[in-house]
Every structure is written in structure tokens, then in C-alpha cells.
C-alpha positions as CSV (number, residue, x, y, z in Angstrom):
1,X,127.9,119.1,215.6
2,X,126.8,121.5,212.6
3,X,123.2,121.6,211.5
4,X,122.5,120.5,207.9
5,X,123.7,123.2,205.3
6,X,126.9,123.9,208.0
7,X,129.3,126.3,206.5
8,X,130.8,129.5,207.4
9,X,126.9,130.9,207.0
10,X,125.3,128.3,209.7
11,X,128.3,129.0,212.4
12,X,127.4,133.1,211.4
13,X,123.7,132.4,212.4
14,X,124.0,130.6,215.1
15,X,126.2,133.1,216.7
16,X,123.6,136.0,216.1
17,X,120.7,133.8,217.6
18,X,122.0,132.4,221.5
19,X,122.4,135.5,224.3
20,X,125.4,135.1,226.3
21,X,125.6,133.1,230.0
22,X,124.4,135.3,232.6
23,X,125.1,133.2,235.3
24,X,123.6,130.8,237.6
25,X,123.4,127.6,239.0
26,X,127.7,127.7,240.1
27,X,129.5,129.7,241.4
28,X,133.8,130.4,240.6
29,X,135.8,131.9,243.3
30,X,137.9,134.7,241.4
31,X,135.7,137.5,240.8
32,X,133.9,137.8,237.5
33,X,135.1,140.1,234.6
34,X,132.3,141.4,232.6
35,X,132.4,139.8,229.5
36,X,133.3,141.9,226.1
37,X,130.5,142.6,224.2
38,X,129.4,140.5,221.4
39,X,131.5,140.7,218.5
40,X,129.3,141.0,215.3
41,X,130.6,139.4,212.4
42,X,130.2,140.7,209.1
43,X,129.4,138.3,205.5
44,X,131.7,137.8,203.2
45,X,130.4,138.6,200.0
46,X,131.6,136.6,197.2
47,X,131.7,138.2,193.5
48,X,130.9,135.1,190.7
49,X,133.6,135.0,187.7
50,X,131.5,134.1,184.1
51,X,132.7,130.6,182.9
52,X,132.5,129.9,179.2
53,X,128.6,128.0,178.0
54,X,129.2,124.4,176.7
55,X,128.0,125.7,172.7
56,X,130.3,128.8,173.1
57,X,133.2,126.0,173.8
58,X,131.9,123.4,171.3
59,X,131.5,126.4,168.0
60,X,134.6,126.9,168.9
61,X,136.5,123.5,168.7
62,X,134.5,123.2,165.7
63,X,135.8,126.1,163.7
64,X,139.4,125.1,165.0
65,X,138.7,121.3,164.0
66,X,137.3,122.9,160.2
67,X,140.2,125.0,160.0
68,X,142.7,122.2,160.9
69,X,140.7,120.1,158.3
70,X,141.1,122.8,155.5
71,X,144.4,123.0,155.3
72,X,145.5,119.3,155.8
73,X,142.4,119.5,152.6
74,X,144.7,122.1,151.5
75,X,147.8,120.8,151.7
76,X,147.0,117.0,150.5
77,X,144.9,117.9,147.9
78,X,146.5,117.9,144.0
79,X,145.5,118.6,140.5
80,X,143.6,120.9,138.9
81,X,140.0,119.6,138.3
82,X,138.4,119.1,141.7
83,X,137.8,116.1,144.0
84,X,134.2,113.8,142.4
85,X,134.2,115.2,139.3
86,X,133.2,112.5,136.5
87,X,133.6,112.4,132.6
88,X,131.2,109.2,130.9
89,X,131.2,107.6,134.1
90,X,135.6,108.5,134.6
91,X,136.5,109.5,138.2
92,X,139.1,112.5,136.9
93,X,138.9,114.1,140.2
94,X,142.5,115.5,141.4
95,X,144.6,114.8,138.3
96,X,145.9,117.2,136.0
97,X,144.8,118.0,132.3
98,X,147.6,115.9,130.9
99,X,146.5,112.9,133.4
100,X,142.6,113.4,132.4
101,X,143.4,113.7,128.9
102,X,145.4,110.2,129.1
103,X,142.7,108.6,131.2
104,X,140.0,109.6,128.9
105,X,141.4,108.3,125.9
106,X,142.4,105.3,127.6
107,X,138.8,104.7,128.2
108,X,136.7,106.4,125.4
109,X,138.7,105.2,122.4
110,X,138.0,102.1,123.7
111,X,134.4,102.5,123.8
112,X,134.6,104.1,120.7
113,X,135.2,101.0,119.2
114,X,133.2,98.7,121.2
115,X,129.8,97.5,120.3
116,X,126.9,98.9,122.3
117,X,122.9,98.0,123.3
118,X,121.0,100.0,121.7
119,X,117.3,99.2,123.4
120,X,114.1,100.7,121.5
121,X,110.7,99.7,122.8
122,X,110.4,95.8,122.4
123,X,113.6,95.5,120.2
124,X,117.3,95.3,121.1
125,X,120.2,96.1,118.4
126,X,123.9,97.4,118.6
127,X,126.0,99.5,117.2
128,X,129.5,100.8,117.1
129,X,130.0,104.7,118.0
130,X,133.0,105.2,115.6
131,X,131.6,103.3,112.7
132,X,128.2,105.7,113.4
133,X,130.6,108.4,112.9
134,X,131.0,109.7,117.0
135,X,133.9,110.7,118.0
136,X,135.5,113.1,120.9
137,X,137.0,116.4,121.2
138,X,138.9,115.7,124.2
139,X,140.3,119.9,125.2
140,X,137.0,121.0,124.5
141,X,136.2,118.5,126.9
142,X,138.8,118.8,129.4
143,X,138.5,122.7,129.1
144,X,134.7,122.8,129.7
145,X,135.3,120.9,132.9
146,X,135.7,122.6,136.9
147,X,138.8,124.0,138.6
148,X,139.8,123.4,141.9
149,X,137.7,125.6,143.9
150,X,139.0,128.0,147.4
151,X,135.5,127.7,149.0
152,X,135.5,125.6,151.8
153,X,131.8,124.5,152.0
154,X,132.7,124.0,148.1
155,X,135.8,122.0,149.4
156,X,134.1,120.3,151.9
157,X,130.6,118.8,149.9
158,X,132.8,117.4,147.2
159,X,133.5,114.9,150.1
160,X,130.0,113.7,149.7
161,X,129.3,114.3,146.7
162,X,129.9,114.4,142.3
163,X,129.9,116.6,139.6
164,X,129.0,115.7,136.2
165,X,131.4,116.8,133.0
166,X,129.9,117.8,129.6
167,X,131.7,115.4,127.4
168,X,131.7,117.3,123.8
169,X,131.0,114.6,121.1
170,X,132.2,115.1,116.9
171,X,129.5,113.9,114.7
172,X,130.2,112.9,111.5
173,X,126.6,113.8,109.8
174,X,127.1,111.4,107.0
175,X,128.2,108.4,108.5
176,X,125.5,109.0,111.7
177,X,122.7,108.9,108.8
178,X,123.8,105.5,107.6
179,X,123.9,104.2,110.8
180,X,120.6,106.2,112.3
181,X,119.0,104.5,108.6
182,X,120.4,101.0,109.8
183,X,118.7,101.4,113.6
184,X,115.4,102.5,111.6
185,X,115.0,100.0,110.1
186,X,115.5,97.1,112.8
187,X,113.6,99.5,115.4
188,X,110.5,100.5,113.3
189,X,108.1,97.3,112.4
190,X,104.3,97.4,111.5
191,X,102.0,96.3,113.4
192,X,101.0,92.9,114.0
193,X,97.1,92.4,114.5
194,X,96.1,89.2,116.7
195,X,94.0,86.8,114.7
196,X,93.3,82.7,114.3
197,X,93.8,81.0,110.6
198,X,92.9,77.9,109.6
199,X,95.3,76.9,106.7
200,X,94.4,73.0,105.6
201,X,93.1,72.4,108.2
202,X,95.3,73.4,110.2
203,X,95.0,76.1,113.1
204,X,97.8,78.9,113.1
205,X,98.0,81.1,115.4
206,X,98.8,84.9,114.5
207,X,100.0,86.2,118.1
208,X,99.5,90.5,118.1
209,X,103.1,92.6,118.3
210,X,102.7,96.1,118.7
211,X,104.0,98.4,115.7
212,X,106.3,100.9,116.9
213,X,108.0,104.0,114.9
214,X,111.0,105.4,116.0
215,X,110.9,109.1,116.6
216,X,114.2,110.0,114.9
217,X,115.4,113.3,116.3
218,X,115.0,112.7,119.8
219,X,116.8,109.3,119.5
220,X,119.7,110.8,117.4
221,X,120.3,113.2,120.5
222,X,119.6,110.2,122.7
223,X,122.4,108.2,120.6
224,X,124.7,110.4,120.9
225,X,124.5,112.0,124.3
226,X,124.3,108.3,125.8
227,X,127.2,106.2,123.8
228,X,130.0,107.2,126.4
229,X,127.7,105.8,129.2
230,X,127.9,101.7,130.7
231,X,123.7,101.4,130.2
232,X,122.5,100.9,127.0
233,X,121.3,104.0,125.1
234,X,117.5,103.9,125.3
235,X,115.6,105.0,121.8
236,X,112.2,106.6,122.0
237,X,109.8,105.5,120.1
238,X,105.9,106.0,119.3
239,X,104.1,102.3,120.2
240,X,101.0,101.1,118.2
241,X,99.5,98.5,120.3
242,X,97.1,95.8,119.0
243,X,93.9,95.8,119.4
244,X,93.6,92.5,120.0
245,X,95.4,90.5,123.7
246,X,97.6,87.1,122.9
247,X,94.6,85.9,125.6
248,X,91.8,86.2,123.6
249,X,94.4,84.3,120.6
250,X,94.5,81.9,122.9
251,X,90.4,81.8,123.6
252,X,89.8,82.0,119.9
253,X,92.1,78.5,119.5
254,X,90.4,76.9,121.9
255,X,86.5,78.0,121.8
256,X,86.5,78.1,118.3
257,X,89.5,77.6,116.0
258,X,89.6,74.1,117.2
259,X,86.4,72.4,117.3
260,X,86.0,74.1,113.5
261,X,88.8,72.3,112.6
262,X,88.2,68.9,113.0
263,X,86.4,67.6,110.3
264,X,84.4,67.4,107.7
265,X,80.7,69.5,107.5
266,X,78.0,68.7,105.0
267,X,74.5,69.4,103.8
268,X,71.9,66.7,102.5
269,X,70.3,67.6,99.6
270,X,67.0,66.2,97.6
271,X,67.3,62.6,96.7
272,X,70.4,61.5,99.2
273,X,73.1,64.2,97.1
274,X,75.0,65.8,99.6
275,X,77.0,68.8,99.6
276,X,80.6,68.3,101.7
277,X,82.8,71.8,103.4
278,X,85.9,69.9,103.9
279,X,88.3,69.9,106.5
280,X,91.2,71.4,104.4
281,X,88.2,74.2,103.0
282,X,86.7,75.8,106.9
283,X,89.8,78.4,106.7
284,X,88.1,79.8,103.7
285,X,85.0,79.5,105.5
286,X,85.9,80.9,108.9
287,X,87.9,83.6,109.8
288,X,88.4,86.3,112.9
289,X,88.5,89.5,113.6
290,X,88.9,92.1,116.7
291,X,85.8,92.8,118.0
292,X,86.9,96.6,119.3
293,X,87.8,95.5,122.9
294,X,90.4,93.2,122.3
295,X,88.9,89.8,121.9
296,X,88.5,87.7,118.7
297,X,85.1,87.2,117.2
298,X,84.0,84.7,114.7
299,X,83.0,85.6,110.8
300,X,81.6,83.5,109.1
301,X,81.4,83.6,105.0
302,X,78.7,82.8,103.7
303,X,79.6,83.8,100.1
304,X,82.5,81.8,100.4
305,X,80.2,78.7,101.1
306,X,78.0,79.2,99.0
307,X,81.3,78.9,96.0
308,X,81.8,75.4,97.6
309,X,79.0,74.5,98.4
310,X,76.2,74.9,95.6
311,X,77.8,73.5,92.9
312,X,77.6,70.0,94.6
313,X,73.8,70.7,95.2
314,X,72.7,72.6,91.8
315,X,71.2,69.1,90.5
316,X,68.7,69.4,93.1
317,X,67.7,72.9,92.3
318,X,64.8,73.4,90.1
319,X,65.2,76.9,88.7
320,X,61.9,79.3,87.6
321,X,61.5,79.5,83.9
322,X,60.5,83.0,83.4
323,X,58.2,84.3,79.7
324,X,60.2,85.2,77.3
325,X,59.2,86.3,73.5
326,X,59.2,84.5,70.4
327,X,59.2,86.6,67.2
328,X,56.9,85.2,64.4
329,X,57.7,87.5,61.7
330,X,54.1,89.1,62.0
331,X,53.7,89.1,65.7
332,X,55.3,88.2,68.7
333,X,54.4,84.8,71.3
334,X,54.5,84.6,74.9
335,X,55.8,81.6,76.7
336,X,54.8,80.1,79.5
337,X,56.4,80.9,82.6
338,X,57.0,78.5,85.5
339,X,57.7,78.8,89.5
340,X,61.2,76.6,91.0
341,X,62.8,75.1,94.4
342,X,66.3,75.6,94.6
343,X,68.4,75.5,98.0
344,X,67.8,78.6,100.6
345,X,71.8,78.8,100.9
346,X,71.7,81.5,104.0
347,X,68.9,79.8,105.9
348,X,70.9,75.8,105.6
349,X,73.8,77.7,106.7
350,X,72.7,79.2,109.6
351,X,73.3,76.1,110.9
352,X,76.8,75.8,109.9
353,X,78.0,77.5,113.6
354,X,76.6,75.0,115.8
355,X,78.1,72.5,113.2
356,X,81.5,73.7,113.2
357,X,81.7,73.6,117.1
358,X,80.4,70.5,117.4
359,X,83.5,67.6,118.0
360,X,80.6,64.1,118.8
361,X,79.6,62.1,115.6
362,X,79.0,63.4,112.5
363,X,78.7,66.7,111.6
364,X,75.3,67.1,108.8
365,X,72.7,68.9,108.6
366,X,69.9,69.6,106.0
367,X,69.5,71.6,103.5
368,X,66.8,74.0,103.2
369,X,65.3,74.5,99.9
370,X,62.7,77.6,98.9
371,X,60.1,78.1,96.5
372,X,61.0,81.1,93.9
373,X,58.6,82.6,91.4
374,X,60.5,83.8,87.7
375,X,61.1,87.4,87.4
376,X,58.8,88.0,84.3
377,X,55.6,85.7,84.9
378,X,53.5,84.8,81.6
379,X,50.7,87.6,82.9
380,X,53.7,90.1,83.6
381,X,54.7,89.5,79.9
382,X,51.3,89.7,78.6
383,X,50.9,93.3,80.1
384,X,54.1,94.8,78.6
385,X,52.4,95.0,75.7
386,X,54.9,93.5,73.6
387,X,52.7,93.0,70.3
388,X,54.6,95.1,67.3
389,X,57.3,96.3,65.1
390,X,57.4,100.9,66.3
391,X,60.9,100.6,64.7
392,X,63.3,98.7,62.1
393,X,66.6,99.1,60.6
394,X,69.0,96.9,57.9
395,X,72.7,97.1,57.1
396,X,74.2,95.3,54.7
397,X,77.6,95.0,52.6
398,X,79.7,94.2,56.2
399,X,83.1,92.8,55.4
400,X,83.6,89.1,57.0
401,X,85.0,89.9,60.7
402,X,82.7,92.5,61.5
403,X,79.7,90.5,60.5
404,X,81.2,87.4,63.1
405,X,81.6,90.5,66.0
406,X,78.0,91.8,64.9
407,X,77.0,88.0,65.2
408,X,78.7,87.2,68.4
409,X,76.9,90.8,70.2
410,X,73.6,90.0,68.2
411,X,73.0,86.8,70.2
412,X,73.1,88.5,73.3
413,X,71.0,91.6,72.6
414,X,68.2,89.4,70.9
415,X,65.2,88.9,73.5
416,X,66.5,91.6,75.4
417,X,63.0,93.4,76.9
418,X,63.3,96.6,78.1
419,X,60.2,97.4,80.9
420,X,58.6,100.8,81.0
421,X,61.0,103.0,82.7
422,X,64.8,100.8,82.3
423,X,67.2,102.1,80.3
424,X,68.9,99.9,78.1
425,X,72.6,99.8,78.0
426,X,74.8,98.4,75.1
427,X,78.3,97.9,76.5
428,X,76.5,96.2,79.8
429,X,74.7,93.9,77.4
430,X,77.4,93.1,74.8
431,X,81.1,93.6,77.0
432,X,83.6,93.3,78.0
433,X,84.7,93.0,73.7
434,X,88.1,91.0,73.9
435,X,89.1,88.0,72.4
436,X,88.5,86.0,75.2
437,X,84.8,86.6,74.8
438,X,85.2,85.4,71.8
439,X,85.4,88.8,69.2
440,X,87.5,88.8,66.9
441,X,89.7,91.6,65.5
442,X,87.9,93.1,63.0
443,X,87.9,96.9,61.1
444,X,88.0,99.8,63.7
445,X,88.6,103.3,64.4
446,X,91.0,103.6,66.9
447,X,93.2,107.1,67.5
448,X,91.2,108.7,65.0
449,X,92.4,106.8,62.0
450,X,91.1,103.1,60.3
451,X,93.2,100.3,62.3
452,X,91.7,96.9,64.0
453,X,91.0,95.3,66.8
454,X,88.8,92.6,68.9
455,X,85.3,93.5,68.7
456,X,85.4,95.9,65.5
457,X,82.3,96.2,63.7
458,X,80.0,95.8,66.8
459,X,79.6,99.5,66.2
460,X,77.7,98.9,63.0
461,X,75.2,97.1,64.8
462,X,74.7,99.7,67.5
463,X,74.3,102.0,65.0
464,X,71.5,99.8,64.0
465,X,69.7,100.1,66.9
466,X,69.6,103.8,67.3
467,X,68.0,104.0,64.3
468,X,65.4,101.7,65.3
469,X,64.8,103.2,68.2
470,X,64.5,106.9,66.7
471,X,61.8,105.3,64.8
472,X,60.6,104.4,67.7
473,X,60.3,107.7,69.3
474,X,62.2,106.0,72.2
475,X,64.4,108.3,74.9
476,X,68.2,108.3,73.6
477,X,70.1,109.1,76.9
478,X,73.7,108.4,75.8
479,X,75.3,108.2,72.4
480,X,78.5,109.3,70.3
481,X,78.9,109.7,66.4
482,X,81.8,108.2,64.8
483,X,85.5,111.0,64.5
484,X,84.9,110.4,61.2
485,X,81.6,110.1,58.2
486,X,82.8,106.5,56.6
487,X,79.6,106.5,54.3
488,X,77.4,103.0,56.3
489,X,74.8,104.5,57.8
490,X,72.8,107.5,57.0
491,X,74.3,111.1,57.6
492,X,74.6,112.1,61.7
493,X,72.8,108.7,62.5
494,X,75.4,106.4,63.1
495,X,76.5,105.3,67.3
496,X,79.8,104.4,68.1
497,X,81.0,102.7,71.2
498,X,84.4,101.7,70.6
499,X,86.4,104.6,72.2
500,X,86.7,104.4,75.9
501,X,84.0,105.0,78.1
502,X,81.8,104.9,74.8
503,X,78.0,103.8,74.9
504,X,74.8,103.3,73.6
505,X,71.9,104.1,76.2
506,X,68.4,104.2,75.3
507,X,65.1,105.2,78.6
508,X,62.2,103.0,77.7
509,X,60.4,106.2,78.2
510,X,56.6,104.6,77.3
511,X,53.7,102.4,78.3
512,X,54.3,99.4,77.2
513,X,57.3,97.0,77.2
514,X,60.0,97.2,74.6
515,X,61.9,93.8,72.8
516,X,65.3,93.9,71.0
517,X,65.7,91.4,68.0
518,X,68.1,91.1,66.2
519,X,68.8,88.7,63.4
520,X,73.2,89.3,61.4
521,X,75.1,87.0,59.0
522,X,78.6,87.5,58.5
523,X,77.2,90.4,55.5
524,X,74.2,92.2,57.0
525,X,72.3,92.9,60.4
526,X,68.7,93.4,61.0
527,X,67.3,94.7,64.3
528,X,63.7,94.8,65.1
529,X,62.4,96.3,68.5
530,X,58.9,95.3,69.1
531,X,55.8,97.5,71.5
532,X,53.4,98.9,70.9
533,X,53.0,101.5,68.6
534,X,52.5,105.1,70.2
535,X,53.9,107.9,67.8
536,X,55.1,108.3,64.5
537,X,58.5,109.9,64.1
538,X,60.3,112.1,60.8
539,X,63.8,112.8,60.4
540,X,64.9,116.2,59.2
541,X,68.3,116.8,57.7
542,X,70.2,119.7,57.2
543,X,72.7,120.8,55.4
544,X,76.5,120.3,55.6
545,X,78.6,122.7,57.1
546,X,82.2,124.0,58.8
547,X,83.8,121.6,56.4
548,X,87.3,120.4,57.4
549,X,90.2,118.8,55.7
550,X,92.1,115.7,55.5
551,X,95.0,115.3,56.4
552,X,98.0,112.8,55.5
553,X,99.3,110.4,57.8
554,X,102.2,107.6,57.3
555,X,101.7,104.6,59.4
556,X,104.1,101.3,59.5
557,X,102.6,99.0,57.8
558,X,101.2,96.3,60.1
559,X,97.9,94.5,61.2
560,X,96.6,97.6,62.8
561,X,97.5,99.7,59.3
562,X,94.7,100.1,56.8
563,X,95.0,102.3,54.2
564,X,92.4,104.9,53.5
565,X,91.9,107.8,50.8
566,X,90.3,110.5,53.8
567,X,87.5,111.9,53.6
568,X,86.1,115.5,54.5
569,X,84.9,116.4,58.0
570,X,81.6,118.2,58.5
571,X,78.9,119.3,61.2
572,X,75.3,118.5,60.3
573,X,71.6,119.4,62.3
574,X,69.3,116.2,62.6
575,X,65.9,117.2,64.0
576,X,63.5,114.6,65.2
577,X,59.7,115.8,64.7
578,X,57.7,113.2,66.8
579,X,54.4,113.3,66.3
580,X,51.0,111.5,68.3
581,X,50.2,107.9,66.4
582,X,46.2,108.8,67.3
583,X,45.7,112.5,66.6
584,X,48.8,113.3,64.8
585,X,49.9,116.1,67.1
586,X,53.5,117.0,67.1
587,X,54.6,116.4,70.6
588,X,58.6,116.9,70.8
589,X,61.3,118.5,68.3
590,X,64.2,117.3,69.0
591,X,67.5,118.4,67.3
592,X,71.0,117.4,67.4
593,X,74.6,119.1,65.8
594,X,76.5,116.0,64.5
595,X,79.8,116.9,64.2
596,X,82.4,114.4,61.8
597,X,86.4,114.9,62.0
598,X,87.7,114.5,58.7
599,X,88.9,111.1,58.0
600,X,92.7,111.3,57.7
601,X,95.1,109.8,53.9
602,X,96.7,107.1,55.6
603,X,99.9,105.2,53.5
604,X,101.1,101.9,55.2
605,X,105.1,102.7,54.6
């Protein structure tokens, strides 16, 4: 038996180790021939033959296989267009140009005439591409497609990738503009802010709706680029978000509006009188506004509530009685003043929010009253020092309709008190001078010529007040003379209030009060200013100069045409000299240039 690992090498090892047998232990009858010397075996030397590695064999096999596949792919490939090419989602790979043209026309001509969905923000609509002026340039589209490649990597990748060819869309600008206008009309909308209204006792929710504006240039491009896709065309819009959430609207409805609109609300005044805010009127008093944080807050319109409620309790109000001045001819008498008591509506209405949240029982509260003092007490009136006439002026020979208007305005002016430092405005007291306010059509200057209009003639009253104030030494802060001189007033001493913005304003620059007294009939007017005399006034009138001459005008006959012989225009300087009534010392010298235009000659034709 061979030792482990036998073979040729093991045998050679045993031979080398064991010595030859030298005798002993038995006898051999035949003479012994000495054994030959031991033969030494020389080991066989093996030279290894190299074998190919596994990686090399695999690589070589792959090249062989790839080459075979490439040859097979070349043999099987047809058409001018590579595999995996699409146009608007239509597979045109492996087709020649003529086939591509037929396939694209078949599919895209149909799409051009079909309705296609558009999504613009939160709005959806449709359009037909051909009606919007869109078409396809098939020649340029096909010319721009990739061609077959000899590159094996490109051909191999085409099995796993898709190449999108460029679709060349033609555009009829006029039709597309019209289509964009229609789309814009649908896609754009104003923001609707969330709120709640109470109308005729019914709660009406206004749910929020974001506003949006179409980004026109980008939308136009999206329409051109996306009409052929199978998905909706999404147009970019700018969203104008609302400031109030839908949850806030629901909260305002359930928490505030619904309870508020439950029933009437009443306030009980003196002597059992009641003022009732009816259920149908609650919406005029309660409204909702954004709180700036996504919610709604209730707003109670007390002014609106007072307009509804105050007349119902007006009979329980006792108004304060102001002191007044009554001319006795030789002096002025001051009447007594008295305190009043009226409903304090702000405090009374402070109870309204709680009442509107009450849903059980009668919704009623007590009206709260307050004491009110007269604006002018008897003592204050006496302290004003209104005791004597400080200026007066009279005008006569008025036409009847002018007299009517002067009486109307005079009734408003009579008894007017100008306290020290206050400024009186003729227009504020007598305006607006319209037919609705009782003013009649009477002669007045319109557009620089004699005419007729409502309120005509009141400039004579303004002129009378101006002359009385001039004599009193009061400060004239605003005054215009007439466009031309008509001889009814002293030259340079008229006051015209008929033109746009024309007014007479007088400031009481004295230390005492001034009361205006007006007495008027249909033919004359008398104005007196009462106060405390402290100055004397003289008037110096200069010569007329800068003469201008009348022009002739023909005016169509009618109620506004007034015949006129015309008059010259001129300029005159008026000087008011004011002296102290006690010392006689001159305190002021005021010069005013008064310019009149010519009065035109008018013929009614």
C-alpha cells in the first residue's frame, strides 16, 4: 500500500529512504551475486500549459453575442426613423417619411378638430385647436425627426428609451387671439371675499372664491405646445387668494348671524314708548368684515340703527332750548335757554350685541337717557355783547321773482350769530339754491350775460350783507364782484354769489358777537348787523379807468334770453378807512381794485 498522497513522487521517495538488504536471518544455497548498485530515479519535470481565464472567455462571448445581435438588428431594421421615436405621443419609430406623414395626419388631423380640455387654475374649459387657428407643418415636423444611427450603443439604447420628436405647430394669429380672449373671459375672475349677509331676516352665506388672472404670454405658449397631448392643457394663472376661509364663514353663520336673525329687538323709552329693530332690518345694522387673520368679525352699524330707532323714540326726547336774539327795533332781547334730555343712543346701543345673541325669551332693553345743554345759554348770549346796530344796508326796486328768492334766503339768514373768531359763509347757510329748495327762476348773470335761473337775485342780499359788514369793520375773507356793473349797488360794492365756487365769507374779528337781521319783501330787503360798535368806517371811491366796450350778441329766443342794451366795463379802486370809535385814530386802510367787464348787448332772435 502507498502512503497517503501516493503517485509518482511517493514511490521515488520510498526508494531513496530504504537501504538495500545486507543479509542475515536465512541462507541461500546458491552463491550470491552482489546486487547492482541502486539506480537513482530522476524526477520528471512538468511545464504548465496556460489556460484562458473565465473573465476573458465571458468578454469574448459577449462581443461575439453583441456582434450577432447588432447584425441581427441591422438585418431586421426598416424605415428611416429610429426605433422609440414619438411625435405628440404617436409612435413613428421604424417608419419611413411617407409612412410617418400618413400616421401623423391620421391622428393629428383628428385631434385638431376635437374639443380639448383646458385647466386654468380652478377653472376648466374646452377649445378646438383648428378653430383657435392651430395647425401642423408636417414637412418640417418630419424633417426634424432623428434618422437611423449606425452607432451600436444608440441602437441598443433605443430598446429602452423614447425620443420625443418636435411637433411644428402653425398659428393663425388672428384666430388664436380671438380664442385667447374667450379663454381669458372664462379663466379670469375677480376674487370673492368670504362673508355673511343678513337680508330680510335671512342669513346668506358668501363663500370665498380665489381670484385668478391668466398669465397670457405663458398661456399662449402652453396652448401651442400642448394641444396635441393626450392630457389637458394647463394654463398658468396668478392666484389672488381670499383673506377669509370657508370655515370662518360657517363659524360666523352658526355663532353670530343665525342667533342675530332670530327675532325683533326692542328698546323701551319713557312713558312706555318702544323703538323696535325688526328682524328684517337687522341686516342693515349687522355686517361682517375680515379680521385680517382668515376669520370674520361682526361690525355693528350704530348710525344705521339710530336712523331706524331714533324716530320711534323722538317723542320722548326733550331738546335743549338755546338762547336767541330778538330785535325790538331799538335793541336786542335775549330769550331764555333750557336744559334738555334725550336718548343716549351710543350707550343704549352698547346693549345691542348681547341682545342679538339672545335666542330665548323677549329681546328687549331699556333706553338710556342723558342731559344736554344748549349750545348757547342765556348767560353766554348776554356775554356776547350783541346790543346795537354796527352796520346796515337797504336795497329797493327788486323785481318780484328776485324778491321771492331773497325772502327764501333771508329766512335762513335771519338770526344767524357769528361768534368772535368764527367765519360766516353765505353759501353754507343758504345753499343749495335750487328749485327743490324753494328757489324760483329769476334774473341772474349766466355765462357773462343776463339770463334767468333758480336762485336769481340772491346776490343782492349777499351785497347788502357785504355792505353792512364793510361798514362794521368786519374782515371780508372772500368776495367776488359781479362780471359787469348793473347799477343796483354802489359802484365797487356788490357781492356776486351766483357763479361756480363764488361765495361771500366774513370773519368776526371783533371781541363781541355779531347777529344778522334780515327783513325782506318781494321788492326790497334790509340787513342789519347787531353787536358792539368799536370802529368807524369811511369809504373812498376812486375814478373809473381802463374802460372796455360792450359787444353785440344774438341769443336764441327762450325763457333764458334777456334783452340788454349793454354797458361799458371799467376798473375802480375802493378804499376802506377804519378808525377807532373811541379815539378816532386810524387803525387800517384797505385798498381793493374792482374790475367789471362790459355788459354785452343782447338781442333775442
